[in-house]
N, C-alpha and C positions, 0 to 999 in steps of 0.2 A: 031389179031396176038396172037398167043399162045406161052407162054414161055416153053422152054424145061424143062423137069422135074428137071434137076440139077440146072438150073438158079434160080429158086425160093428159093432154099436152100442157094445159094450164096447171093441173095438179103436179105434174112432173116438174114443171118450171118453178112452182112455189116450193116444192120439196127441195129442189136443187138450190134455190135461193136461201132457204132456211138452213140447209146443210152448209152452204158456203159461209153464211153469216156465223153459224156456230163454230165452224173451223176457224174463221177469221178471229172471233173472240178468243178462242182457245190459244191460237198462235200469238195474238197480241198479249194475252195474259202471260204466256210462257216467255215471250221476249221481255216483257216488263219485269218478270221475276229474275230473269237472267241479268238484266241491266242492274237491278237492285243488288243482286249478289255480287256482281262485278264492282259496283260502286262501294259496297260495304267492304269488299276485299281491298280496294284501293285506299279506303279510309284507314283500315287496319294497317296496311303496309306503310302509309304515311306516318301513322303514329309510331310504328316500330322504327322507321327511319329516323324520326325525330328523337326517340329515346336513344337510339344508337349514336346519333350525332352528339347528344348531350353526354353520353358515356365517354365518347372519344374526346370531347372537349375536357371533361374532368380528368381523364387519364393523361392527356397532354399537360394539363396544369400540374398534376402530380409528378409527371416525369420532369418537368422544368424545375419544380421544387427539389426533387431528388438530385438532379444534376447540379443545382446550385449548392446543395448540401455537400455533395461529393467534392466540388471544387473547394469549398471552405475547408473540408476535412483534409484534402490533399495539400492545401497551403499550410494548414496547421501542422501536418505531418512533416512537411519540408522544413518548416521553422524548427520543429522539435529535433529533427535530424541534425540541423546546423548547430543547435545548442549542444547536442551530445558530442558532436565532433569537436566543438570548442572546449567542452569540459575535458575530453580525452587529451587534447593538446595541452591544456593547463596541468593535468595530472602528469603527463609525460615530462613537461618542463619542471614540475615540482620534484619529480623523482630524479631528474638528472642533476639537480643542485645538491652539492654535498652538504650533509647535515652535521651539525655540531652536536656531539653526544652530551649527556648531562654533566659529566666531569669537566669537560673542556668548557662548557658553557659557564660553569661556576668561576672559572679562571678569567674569563673575559670581563 
């Protein structure tokens, strides 16, 4: 059976349309998959950024607490050093005062 001359053109056109539609569906599915992957990656990155920001905030709070504690300890160390210096001065003053020995003390 022989196809009339116009029918093969119609068959070719239908085959081209079906091929084009199939390729279009495949391309659209691929683009959709790529968009979904990119969106999921963006969501993961947003979550990681949020967790990192929370970690940075916690570390900043810890650093401020540590700096406050260091300042408190530095001040306490300064006061202690002043007390030690005062005690040393009192000891030097006490050593420079002549002492009365036990026999002389009895006489007074």
